[in-house]
C-alpha positions in Angstrom: -20.9 29.2 3.6 -18.2 29.2 0.9 -18.3 32.2 -1.3 -20.0 30.9 -4.4 -18.1 33.2 -6.7 -16.4 30.1 -7.9 -19.5 29.0 -9.7 -19.4 25.7 -11.5 -16.0 25.0 -10.0 -14.5 21.6 -9.8 -13.1 21.5 -6.2 -11.2 19.5 -3.9 -7.5 18.6 -4.1 -5.9 15.7 -6.1 -3.5 13.4 -4.4 -0.2 13.6 -6.4 1.1 10.1 -6.0 0.1 6.8 -7.5 0.1 3.9 -5.1 2.5 1.2 -6.5 1.0 -1.3 -4.2 -2.3 -0.8 -6.0 -0.8 -1.9 -9.3 -0.2 -5.3 -7.8 -3.9 -5.9 -8.3 -3.3 -6.0 -12.0 -0.5 -8.6 -11.9 -0.9 -12.0 -13.5 -2.8 -14.6 -11.6 0.0 -17.2 -12.3 2.5 -15.1 -10.3 0.2 -15.0 -7.3 -0.3 -18.8 -6.7 0.7 -19.8 -3.1 2.6 -23.0 -2.4 0.9 -26.2 -3.2 0.6 -27.1 0.5 -1.8 -24.2 0.9 -3.7 -25.0 -2.2 -4.7 -28.4 -0.9 -6.6 -27.2 2.1 -8.7 -24.2 1.2 -11.8 -23.5 3.3 -15.0 -23.5 1.1 -16.8 -20.3 0.9 -20.4 -19.6 0.0 -20.0 -17.1 -2.8 -17.7 -17.5 -5.8 -15.1 -19.7 -4.0 -12.6 -19.6 -6.8 -12.6 -15.8 -6.9 -12.4 -15.5 -3.1 -9.6 -18.0 -2.9 -7.6 -16.2 -5.6 -8.3 -12.8 -3.9 -7.1 -14.0 -0.5 -4.1 -15.7 -2.0 -3.2 -12.7 -4.0 -3.7 -10.4 -1.0 -1.6 -12.6 1.2 1.1 -12.7 -1.4 1.2 -8.9 -1.3 0.8 -8.4 2.4 2.6 -11.1 4.5 5.7 -9.9 6.3 9.0 -10.5 4.6 12.7 -10.3 5.3 13.1 -7.1 3.3 15.9 -5.1 4.7 15.5 -1.4 5.4 17.5 -0.5 2.4 16.1 -3.1 0.0 14.7 -1.6 -3.2 11.6 -2.6 -5.0 12.5 -2.3 -8.7 9.3 -3.7 -10.2 6.0 -5.2 -9.4 7.1 -8.7 -10.2 10.1 -8.5 -7.9 7.9 -7.1 -5.1 5.6 -10.1 -5.5 8.4 -12.6 -5.4 9.7 -11.1 -2.1 6.3 -11.9 -0.5 5.5 -15.3 -2.1 7.9 -17.2 0.3 5.8 -16.2 3.4 2.3 -16.0 2.0 0.8 -19.3 3.0 0.8 -19.3 6.8 -1.4 -16.3 7.3 -4.0 -17.3 4.8 -4.1 -20.9 6.3 -4.8 -19.3 9.7 -7.7 -17.3 8.2 -9.0 -20.2 6.3 -9.0 -22.9 9.0 -11.3 -21.8 11.7 -9.5 -18.7 13.0 -12.0 -15.8 13.6 -11.1 -13.2 11.1 -13.0 -10.5 13.0 -10.6 -11.0 15.9 -7.9 -9.3 13.9 -10.0 -6.3 13.5 -10.5 -5.7 17.3 -7.2 -3.9 17.8 -6.1 -2.0 20.9 -5.2 1.6 20.2 -2.6 1.5 23.0 -0.7 -1.6 21.8 1.6 0.3 19.4 4.9 1.9 20.1 7.5 3.7 18.1 7.8 7.0 16.4 4.6 6.6 14.3 2.3 5.0 17.0 -0.3 7.8 16.9 -0.4 7.9 13.1 -0.6 4.1 13.0 -3.6 4.0 15.4 -5.2 6.8 13.4 -4.9 4.8 10.2 -6.3 1.6 11.7 -9.1 3.6 13.3 -10.0 5.2 10.0 -10.0 1.7 8.5 -12.5 0.5 11.0 -14.6 3.5 10.2 -14.5 2.5 6.5 -15.6 -1.0 7.3 -18.5 0.1 9.5 -19.6 2.6 6.8 -19.3 0.4 3.7 -21.3 -2.7 3.1 -19.9 -5.7 1.1 -22.0 -4.8 -1.9 -20.3 -1.4 -2.2 -17.1 -3.1 -3.3 -18.6 -4.2 -6.6 -18.3 -8.0 -5.9 -20.4 -10.5 -4.0 -18.8 -11.0 -0.6 -19.9 -12.8 2.5 -19.3 -11.2 5.9 -16.5 -13.7 6.8 -14.8 -13.2 3.5 -14.9 -9.4 3.9 -13.4 -9.8 7.3 -10.6 -12.0 5.9 -9.7 -9.3 3.4 -9.9 -6.7 6.1 -7.5 -8.7 8.3 -5.1 -9.1 5.4 -5.2 -5.4 4.7 -4.4 -4.6 8.3 -1.4 -6.9 7.9 -0.3 -4.7 5.0 -0.7 -1.6 7.2 1.4 -3.2 9.9 4.1 -4.2 7.5 4.2 -0.7 6.0 4.6 0.9 9.5 7.3 -1.7 10.4 9.3 -0.5 7.4 8.6 3.1 8.4 10.1 2.4 11.8 13.3 1.3 10.1 13.4 4.6 8.2 12.0 3.3 4.9 9.4 6.0 4.1 10.0 6.9 0.4 7.3 6.3 -2.1 9.3 3.8 -4.2 10.1 1.6 -1.2 7.1 2.0 1.0 4.2 3.1 -1.2 1.4 2.3 1.2 2.9 4.3 4.0 3.8 7.2 1.7 0.3 7.5 0.3 -1.4 7.3 3.7 0.9 9.9 5.1 0.5 12.2 2.0 -3.3 12.0 2.3 -3.2 12.8 6.0 -0.8 15.7 5.8 -2.5 17.3 2.7 -6.1 16.5 3.4 -6.4 15.8 7.1 -8.4 12.9 8.6 -11.0 13.1 5.9 -8.4 12.6 3.1 -6.8 9.8 5.1 -10.2 8.0 5.2 -10.6 8.3 1.5 -7.1 6.9 0.8 -7.7 4.0 3.1 -11.1 3.3 1.5 -9.7 3.4 -2.0 -6.7 1.2 -1.2 -9.0 -1.5 0.4 -11.4 -1.4 -2.6 -8.4 -1.9 -4.9 -7.4 -5.0 -2.9 -10.8 -6.5 -3.4 -11.9 -5.4 -6.9 -8.6 -5.0 -8.8 -7.8 -8.6 -9.7 -11.1 -9.5 -11.4 -10.1 -8.6 -15.0 -8.3 -10.6 -17.6 -5.2 -9.4 -19.4 -7.2 -8.6 -22.5 -9.7 -6.5 -20.6 -6.8 -4.6 -18.8 -5.4 -3.9 -22.2 -8.8 -2.5 -23.2 -8.7 -0.3 -20.1 -5.3 1.1 -21.2 -6.5 1.9 -24.7 -9.6 3.6 -23.4 -7.7 5.6 -20.8 -5.0 6.8 -23.2 -5.1 10.5 -22.3 -1.8 11.5 -23.9 -3.5 13.6 -26.5 -6.5 15.4 -24.8 -6.7 17.9 -27.7 -8.2 15.1 -29.7 -11.4 15.4 -27.6 -12.2 18.6 -29.5 -12.2 17.6 -33.2 -14.1 20.7 -34.4 -11.5 23.0 -32.8 -8.7 21.0 -34.4 -10.1 21.9 -37.8 -9.3 25.6 -37.1 -6.0 27.4 -37.4 -5.8 29.5 -34.2 -3.4 32.1 -32.9 -2.9 32.0 -29.1 -1.8 35.4 -27.7 -0.2 35.0 -24.2 -0.3 38.2 -22.2 1.9 37.8 -19.1 3.3 40.0 -16.5 2.9 41.0 -12.8 -0.3 42.4 -11.4 -1.1 46.0 -12.4 0.8 45.7 -15.7 -2.1 46.1 -18.2 -2.1 42.6 -19.6 -5.9 42.0 -19.1 -6.7 45.5 -20.3 -4.9 44.8 -23.7 -6.7 41.5 -24.1 -10.1 43.1 -23.4 -9.3 45.8 -26.0 -8.8 43.1 -28.6 -12.1 41.5 -27.5 -13.9 44.8 -27.9 -12.5 45.4 -31.3 -13.8 42.0 -32.6 -17.3 41.3 -34.1 -18.1 38.5 -31.7 -16.2 37.3 -28.7 -16.2 35.9 -25.2 -14.5 36.5 -21.9 -13.9 33.7 -19.4 -12.8 34.4 -15.9 -12.2 32.4 -12.7 -15.0 34.1 -10.6 -18.6 35.1 -11.1 -17.5 38.4 -9.7 -15.1 39.0 -12.5 -17.4 37.8 -15.2 -20.0 40.2 -13.9 -17.5 43.1 -13.9 -16.7 42.5 -17.6 -20.4 42.1 -18.4 -21.2 45.5 -16.7 -18.2 47.1 -18.5 -19.7 46.1 -21.9 -23.2 47.1 -20.9 -21.9 50.5 -19.9 -20.5 51.0 -23.4 -23.8 49.9 -24.9 -22.2 46.7 -26.3 -24.7 43.8 -26.2 -23.4 41.2 -23.8 -24.6 38.0 -22.2 -23.6 36.8 -18.7 -23.2 33.1 -18.3 -22.3 31.5 -14.9 -23.3 28.4 -13.2 -26.0 30.1 -11.2 -27.1 32.9 -13.5 -27.7 33.4 -17.2 -28.6 36.8 -18.7 -29.1 36.8 -22.5 -29.7 40.2 -24.3 -33.3 40.2 -25.6 -32.9 42.8 -28.3 -29.8 41.5 -30.1 -29.2 38.6 -32.3 -25.4 38.9 -32.1 -23.7 39.7 -28.8 -20.6 39.2 -26.7 -20.5 36.9 -23.7 -18.9 37.0 -20.3 -18.7 33.7 -18.4 -16.9 31.7 -15.7 -14.3 29.4 -17.2 -16.3 26.3 -16.5 -19.2 27.7 -18.5 -17.2 28.4 -21.6 -19.3 27.2 -24.7 -17.2 24.9 -26.8 -19.7 24.4 -29.7 -19.9 28.1 -30.7 -17.5 30.0 -32.9 -16.0 33.4 -31.9 -13.6 35.8 -33.4 -11.8 36.4 -30.1 -11.8 34.6 -26.8 -10.1 35.9 -23.6 -9.2 33.4 -20.9 -8.1 35.2 -17.7 -5.8 34.0 -14.9 -4.3 31.3 -17.1 -1.9 30.1 -14.2 -5.0 28.4 -12.8 -4.5 25.7 -15.4 -2.3 23.9 -12.9 -4.8 24.1 -10.1 -5.7 20.7 -8.6 -9.4 21.6 -8.2 -10.3 23.7 -11.2 -7.3 23.5 -13.6 -9.2 21.2 -16.0 -11.6 24.0 -16.9 -8.7 26.2 -18.1 -7.2 23.3 -20.0 -10.5 22.5 -21.6 -11.0 26.2 -22.6 -7.5 26.5 -24.1 -7.8 23.3 -26.1 -11.5 23.5 -27.0 -12.6 27.1 -27.6 -13.4 27.7 -31.3 -11.9 31.2 -31.7 -9.6 32.5 -34.4 -7.7 34.4 -31.7 -7.4 33.2 -28.2 -5.9 35.7 -25.6 -4.8 34.1 -22.4 -3.8 36.4 -19.5 -1.8 35.5 -16.4 1.6 35.0 -14.8 4.9 34.4 -16.5 5.2 30.9 -15.0 2.4 29.7 -17.4 4.3 30.6 -20.6 6.2 27.4 -21.1 3.2 25.1 -20.6 1.0 27.2 -23.0 3.8 27.2 -25.6 4.2 23.4 -25.3 0.4 22.9 -25.7 0.3 25.1 -28.8 3.2 23.2 -30.3 1.5 19.9 -29.7 -1.7 21.0 -31.6 -0.1 23.2 -34.3 -1.5 26.6 -33.1 0.6 29.7 -33.5 1.7 31.2 -30.2 2.6 34.8 -29.6 3.9 36.0 -26.2 3.3 39.5 -25.0 5.2 40.5 -21.8 4.3 43.5 -19.6 6.0 45.4 -16.8 4.2 46.9 -13.8 2.9 50.3 -14.4 3.9 51.4 -10.9 6.6 50.2 -8.4 5.7 47.8 -5.6 7.5 47.2 -2.3 6.8 45.5 1.0 6.9 47.6 4.2 9.2 47.1 7.1 6.5 47.4 9.7 3.1 45.8 10.3 0.1 47.7 11.6 0.1 45.6 14.8 -3.7 46.0 15.1 -3.4 49.8 15.1 -6.4 51.0 13.0 -5.3 54.6 13.4 -2.4 54.0 11.1 -4.6 53.1 8.2 -4.4 55.5 5.3 -6.8 56.6 2.5 -6.7 54.0 -0.3 -5.9 51.0 2.0 -7.4 47.6 1.2 -7.6 45.2 4.1 -7.8 41.6 2.9 -9.4 38.9 5.0 -10.6 35.3 4.3 -14.0 35.0 6.0 -17.2 36.9 5.5 -17.7 37.4 9.2 -14.1 38.7 9.6 -14.7 41.2 6.8 -17.8 42.7 8.4 -16.1 42.7 11.8 -13.1 44.6 10.3 -15.4 47.0 8.5 -17.2 47.9 11.8 -14.0 48.2 13.8 -12.3 50.4 11.2 -15.2 52.8 11.0 -15.5 52.9 14.9 -11.7 53.6 15.4 -11.1 56.0 12.4 -14.4 57.8 12.1 -14.2 57.3 8.3 -16.2 55.0 6.0 -15.1 51.6 4.8 -16.5 49.8 1.7 -16.8 46.0 1.6 -16.4 43.6 -1.3 -16.6 39.8 -1.5 -17.8 37.2 -4.0 -21.3 36.3 -2.7 -22.4 39.9 -2.5 -25.1 40.7 -5.0 -23.5 42.2 -8.2 -25.2 45.5 -7.9 -24.0 45.9 -4.3 -20.4 45.0 -5.3 -20.4 47.5 -8.1 -21.7 50.2 -5.8 -19.1 49.5 -3.1 -16.3 49.5 -5.6 -17.4 52.8 -7.1 -17.6 54.4 -3.6 -14.1 53.2 -2.8 -12.6 54.2 -6.2 -13.9 57.8 -5.9 -11.1 59.8 -4.3 -13.4 62.7 -3.5 -15.6 61.1 -0.9 -15.2 59.8 2.6 -14.9 56.1 1.7 -11.2 55.9 2.5 -10.9 52.1 3.0 -12.1 48.8 1.6 -12.2 45.4 3.3 -12.2 42.7 0.7 -11.8 38.9 0.2 -8.9 37.5 -1.7 -11.0 37.9 -4.9 -9.3 41.2 -5.3 -6.2 39.3 -6.3 -8.0 38.0 -9.4 -8.1 41.5 -11.0 -11.0 43.5 -9.6 -10.9 47.1 -10.7 -10.0 48.8 -7.4 -7.9 51.8 -7.0 -5.7 50.5 -4.1 -2.7 52.3 -2.7 -1.7 49.8 0.0 -2.7 46.2 0.6 -2.9 45.1 4.3 -3.2 41.3 4.8 -5.3 40.6 7.9 -3.8 37.1 7.9 -1.5 35.0 5.8 -3.6 31.9 6.5 -6.9 30.7 4.9 -9.3 27.8 5.1 -9.1 25.9 1.8 -12.1 23.7 2.3 -10.4 21.1 4.4 -8.0 22.9 6.7 -6.3 26.1 7.6 -3.1 26.6 5.6 -0.5 29.3 4.8 -1.0 31.2 1.7 1.3 30.2 -1.1 3.9 32.6 -2.4 2.0 33.1 -5.7 -1.2 33.8 -3.8 0.6 36.4 -1.6 2.2 38.1 -4.6 -1.1 38.1 -6.6 -3.1 39.7 -3.7 -0.3 42.1 -2.7 0.3 43.1 -6.3 -3.1 44.9 -6.5 -1.5 47.8 -4.6 -0.3 50.8 -6.6 -3.3 51.6 -8.6 -4.4 54.4 -6.3 -5.9 57.5 -8.0 -5.5 60.5 -5.6 -7.8 63.5 -5.6 -6.8 66.3 -7.9 -4.8 69.2 -6.6 -6.1 72.7 -7.3 -4.0 73.0 -10.4 -5.4 69.8 -11.7 -2.3 67.7 -11.1 -2.0 64.6 -8.9 0.7 63.4 -6.6 2.8 60.8 -8.4 4.3 59.5 -5.1 0.9 57.9 -4.5 1.6 55.5 -7.4 4.0 53.4 -5.4 2.2 50.2 -4.2 2.8 49.1 -0.7 2.1 45.7 1.0 2.1 44.9 4.7 0.2 42.9 7.3 -2.0 43.4 10.3 0.3 41.4 12.6 4.1 41.5 12.8 4.2 37.6 12.9 2.9 37.5 9.3 5.1 40.2 7.8 8.1 37.9 7.2 6.0 35.6 5.1 4.9 38.4 2.9 8.5 39.7 2.5 9.8 36.3 1.6 7.0 35.8 -1.0 8.1 39.0 -2.9 11.7 37.9 -2.7 11.2 34.5 -4.2 11.0 33.5 -7.9 8.0 31.2 -8.5 8.8 28.0 -10.4 7.3 27.5 -13.9 4.1 25.4 -14.3 5.1 22.0 -15.7 1.8 20.4 -16.4 -1.8 21.3 -17.1 -4.6 19.6 -15.2 -7.2 17.4 -17.1 -10.2 15.3 -16.0 -11.7 12.3 -17.7 -14.7 13.3 -19.9 -18.0 12.0 -18.8 -18.3 9.7 -21.9 -15.1 7.9 -21.0 -16.1 7.6 -17.4 -19.4 5.9 -18.6 -17.5 3.5 -20.8 -15.0 2.6 -18.2 -17.7 2.1 -15.6 -19.3 -0.5 -17.9 -16.4 -2.9 -17.1 -17.4 -3.0 -13.5 -20.5 -4.4 -11.6 -23.4 -1.9 -11.4 -22.9 -1.4 -7.7 -19.2 -0.4 -8.0 -18.8 3.0 -6.3 -18.2 5.9 -8.7 -15.5 7.3 -6.4 -13.5 4.0 -6.9 -14.0 4.2 -10.7 -12.7 7.7 -10.8 -9.7 6.9 -8.6 -9.0 3.9 -10.8 -9.1 6.0 -13.9 -6.6 8.4 -12.2 -4.4 5.5 -11.4 -4.6 3.6 -14.8 -4.7 6.4 -17.3 -1.7 7.2 -19.5 -0.9 10.9 -19.7 2.0 12.8 -21.3 4.4 14.9 -19.3 2.4 18.0 -20.4 -0.7 17.0 -18.4 -1.7 15.4 -15.2 -5.1 14.1 -14.0 -6.9 16.1 -11.3 -9.8 15.0 -9.2 -11.2 17.2 -6.5 -11.9 15.9 -3.0 -15.5 17.1 -3.2 -16.1 15.2 -6.4 -15.2 11.9 -4.6 -17.1 12.8 -1.5 -20.3 13.7 -3.3 -20.0 10.5 -5.4 -20.0 8.5 -2.1 -22.9 10.5 -0.6 -25.2 9.7 -3.5 -23.8 6.2 -4.3 -26.9 4.3 -3.1 -29.3 6.5 -5.2 -30.1 4.9 -8.6 -28.6 7.5 -10.9 -27.0 7.0 -14.3 -23.2 7.6 -14.5 -23.9 10.8 -16.5 -26.2 12.1 -13.7 -23.8 11.1 -11.0 -21.0 13.1 -12.8 -23.3 16.1 -13.0 -24.0 16.0 -9.3 -20.3 15.6 -8.5 -19.7 19.0 -10.0 -22.5 20.7 -8.0 -21.1 23.7 -6.1 -22.0 22.7 -2.6 -20.5 23.4 0.9 -20.8 20.0 2.4 -20.0 21.4 5.9 -23.2 23.5 5.9 -26.1 22.5 8.0 -28.4 20.0 6.2 -26.1 20.1 3.1 -25.9 16.4 2.8 -29.7 15.9 3.3 -30.4 18.5 0.6 -27.9 17.0 -1.8 -29.5 13.5 -1.5 -33.0 14.9 -1.8 -32.1 16.6 -5.1 -30.4 13.5 -6.4 -33.5 11.4 -5.5 -35.7 13.8 -7.5 -33.5 13.3 -10.6 -33.3 9.5 -10.1 -37.1 9.1 -9.9 -37.9 11.9 -12.3 -40.4 13.3 -9.7 -41.8 16.7 -9.1 -39.0 19.1 -8.2 -40.9 22.2 -7.1 -39.0 24.2 -4.6 -41.8 24.3 -2.0 -42.2 20.5 -2.1 -38.6 19.7 -1.1 -38.8 19.4 2.6 -35.1 19.1 3.1 -34.5 22.7 1.9 -34.9 24.7 5.1 -37.1 27.5 3.8 -38.5 27.9 7.4 -35.2 29.6 8.3 -36.6 32.7 6.5 -39.3 33.0 9.2 -36.7 33.2 12.0 -35.8 36.7 13.1 -32.5 37.6 14.6 -34.1 39.0 17.8 -36.3 35.9 18.3 -33.6 33.3 17.7 -32.8 31.3 20.9 -29.2 30.5 19.9 -26.1 32.5 19.3 -25.6 35.0 16.5 -23.1 32.6 14.8 -25.7 29.8 14.9 -28.3 32.1 13.3 -25.8 33.0 10.6 -25.0 29.3 9.9 -28.7 28.6 9.4 -29.0 31.4 6.8 -25.9 30.3 5.1 -27.1 26.7 4.9 -30.4 27.9 3.3 -28.3 30.0 0.8 -26.3 27.0 -0.1 -29.4 24.8 -0.6 -31.1 27.4 -2.8 -28.0 27.9 -4.9 -27.9 24.1 -5.5 -31.5 24.3 -6.7 -30.7 27.2 -9.1 -27.6 25.4 -10.5 -29.5 22.2 -11.2 -32.5 24.2 -12.7 -30.2 25.1 -15.6 -29.3 21.4 -16.2 -32.6 19.7 -15.4 -35.0 22.5 -16.4 -37.9 20.1 -16.8 -37.5 18.8 -13.2 -36.5 21.8 -11.1 -39.1 24.2 -12.5 -39.2 26.8 -9.7 -36.3 28.8 -10.9 -38.0 32.2 -10.6 -39.1 31.4 -7.0 -35.6 30.2 -6.2 -34.1 33.5 -7.4 -36.6 35.4 -5.2 -35.8 33.3 -2.1 -32.1 33.7 -2.7 -32.5 37.5 -2.7 -34.4 37.4 0.5 -31.7 35.2 2.1 -29.0 37.5 0.9 -30.8 40.5 2.5 -31.0 38.7 5.8 -27.4 37.7 5.6 -26.3 41.3 5.0 -28.4 42.4 8.0 -27.0 39.7 10.2 -23.4 40.3 9.3 -23.8 44.0 10.0 -24.9 43.1 13.6 -22.3 40.4 14.2 -18.7 41.4 14.8 -15.6 40.4 16.7 -13.8 42.5 19.2 -10.1 43.4 18.7 -9.1 40.7 21.1 -11.2 38.1 19.3 -9.9 39.0 15.9 -6.3 38.8 17.2 -7.0 35.5 18.9 -8.5 34.1 15.7 -5.5 35.2 13.7 -3.1 33.6 16.2 -5.0 30.3 16.3 -5.2 30.0 12.5 -1.5 30.9 12.3 -0.7 28.0 14.6 -2.9 25.6 12.7 -1.4 26.6 9.4 2.1 26.4 10.9 1.4 22.8 11.9 0.0 22.1 8.5 3.0 23.6 6.8 5.5 21.7 9.0 3.8 18.5 8.0 4.1 19.4 4.3 7.8 20.2 4.8 8.3 16.9 6.6 6.8 15.1 3.7 8.8 17.0 1.2 5.6 18.2 -0.5 7.1 21.6 -1.2 9.9 19.9 -3.1 7.9 17.0 -4.6 10.2 16.3 -7.5 13.4 16.7 -5.6 12.1 14.6 -2.7 12.0 11.6 -5.0 15.8 11.8 -5.4 16.7 12.6 -1.8 17.6 10.0 0.8 15.2 9.1 3.6 15.1 11.6 6.4 14.3 11.0 10.0 10.8 12.4 9.8 8.2 11.8 12.5 4.7 12.9 11.5 3.3 12.1 15.0 5.6 14.6 16.7 4.7 17.3 14.3 1.0 16.7 14.9 1.4 16.7 18.7 3.5 19.9 18.7 0.9 21.7 16.7 -1.9 20.5 19.0 0.0 21.7 22.0 0.6 25.1 20.5 -3.1 25.4 19.8 -4.1 24.4 23.3 -1.7 27.0 24.7 -3.2 29.7 22.4 -6.7 28.9 23.7 
């Protein structure tokens, strides 16, 4: 189960490119007319013949093979259309005069050759999966089975043509947009992302041409997102001062911002994790300052105070209340594909006289530009590290005996953390604390206090990457168990900013006092290393590199605009298509970019057939759910049906939530320990969904107190199970090696695509890149590792 510290998060990654071929669907009908010979012999169709005829003609105009040379350049949509018009009639005539359109769909995986044969077969296989999964009604227009098959055959022609160009070396976005987008989706989001891209492209083929020019102009006006600050008129009535606190980790920037918050009469802190929000909440409570805690899954309001401070996750930042001071932590997250919109919304929308944002230097320029665009005063405060930091020349190489007091070992899975804790305590004879996001807040605070006390036997801590977000831990040395992590879709290498942020937590160590009351200042030097030698070079490179400035903040379309835009489409049009169409059509300034998470689109498709309003659909799209968990989809659909029918939502009445897992004991379970853990995690995910929805549909999901109790019971069982399960040294090493190879393959794919140099790649000549070979090489390495 994913750590739900990211409460209320918008997840999933946004594809960066806009498919030019999609824009052909908005071209003038007059420019799409086929030759007259074709017009005279159309085959009648049962449903809306004029529309189907124009759709097929338009699609054929786009898709028929042409005599474009490998170095021809498509300078505009109209010129692209003219290139295809000469050859558009023959293929459509074939499909209209008795040829079986479904025959085109029965392709042979082994019939393709060339450098991209594996990828080509994968794309066509994904397309067949899309066709089998989607009915004609889900495209938002009335289509007969034969007509849908015709469109599908034409779309396969487009895929063939795109790959024919790719075989000639034409792979750049401006000259082969369909291939570029398919390859981009596959490399960045794996097969699941490829399926989504294929589905959206096909939907665009079918739906996109149905609007008149006037309606398209209305779309453009509605989707003018150049000035997102206008979405917050009450805030624009205020004259605000934005204080930007930037510097490396362990430089005191957040400390100074929180001091300003404490000195105000009423203020709010917003952080990226529930764990951080809870830490600030407990800090204020310890000082007897009334404070509320507001996260997606928990709300604690002081009962004995009319005026109080608040600590929340960024997504829960209240925009209708006024504050003296607001602190927004980890501002560099404003560029994040999945959650960046929450930071942009907080910066533009919070009604505070003073707004203090804390984060990395690379965020300064974009914040200054945002302030200039809205007339807010911007003051930049720069900080230097309070202690030096350096990377070590040697890794631990799995030698636990070389661990030292004050070491933090960072891992990226809960089971790995517990396994490491047990191995460290067995090998060293000393105690090890453990901290990760989904631990109960009280347990996290207790574990942090044990580790921070230099006068006890808790010498080490194993922690998730949440420590990089600013947890108050007195760490001397950071040891990265791995430089790879699973990001929700695949294993990938950590980015340089992620490595620097995690490693930068070193150097805060507070040694035990000497007899004379002094401390050893040499302990103040922060050190960073890795568990395996193979990972050390990545860490060293990260600290040698300068990270590029953030160029644009992420935004998402407000729910009201989504509702208005959806009204232009038939009621059955998939919400995922509408959201992708907004992303494609919207006008944004260079200061912003539109971000849509993968999970948003996937959840939208999962509940598409359930009769919800657009507002309710959007609410469910932001539900923090681990879709890979057992029964996750069934639970999600059950909760959506309850809202759709306004039926009774008592926890005990929802059969899809596997409460029976609580009755299963570890000793009596017939399966493996991992399977038992998965069942508990799936129940934890389901109960968290219920709690999250209970704050948004309080009149429907009324068993909130019971859900809290069940969640506590599940967490206790999880803790007990994790203490029992562990990996051997050999298993831990094997896991690290396997993940490293998978991440290496993923990174090679990104490099081949030019994703790490996205802007420059648009200006570079085509390279001789073969995605299939990169994929096969990675698979061979993985098989060898197994």
